[in-house]
N, C-alpha and C positions, 0 to 999 in steps of 0.2 A: 504494499500500500504506499509506496513512495510516489509523491507527486513531483512535478517539475519545480524547480526553485525559480522564483520570479523576483527580479530586482525592481522594487517598487519605484525607485527614482526613475529608472529607465522607462517603466510602464507609464508613469505620469508624463514624462516628456513625450513619449510616443502618442499618448492620448491628446496632449495639448497641441502637438504638431498637427494632428488630423483635424482638430477643431479649427485651428488657424487656417489650415488649407481649405476647409469648407467655407469659412468666411471670406477668404480671398476669392474663391471661385464665384461666390455669390456677388461680391463687389465687382468682379470683372464682368459678370453678366449684366449687372445694373448700370455700371458707369463706363463700360468699355465700348460704348457705341459713339459714332461720330455725330456731329451736330446735325448733318443731313439726315442720317438715319433716325435720330430722335424726332426731328420735325416731320419726316415722312410717317412715322408710326403715330404721332399725335394727329396729323391730318386725317389718316385713315380712321383713327378712332373717333374723331370729331364727326366725320362723314357718317360712320355707322350709327352714331348716336342720333344724328339728325334724321337719318332714314328711319330709324326705329321709332323716334318720336312722331314722325310724319305719318306712320301707318297706324298709330293708336286711334282708337274710336273713343269718343266722349260718352260717358255713361248716360247723358240726357238725350243723346241722338237715337232715334228709332230708325230701324232698317226699313220699315214699311211706309 
């Protein structure tokens, strides 16, 4: 019943590195786009929002 010996200091460092890498990946995704790409995404989102709002029906309108 002998288990593997674990160096807790190294395990903590490994865990912290993986957390930092995940944060860095998230930041690269969020902030790694050019200004033109951000503006294009914003314009597409605004257009989709306008089209969605234009296709809504008012609750007081009757279809008949």
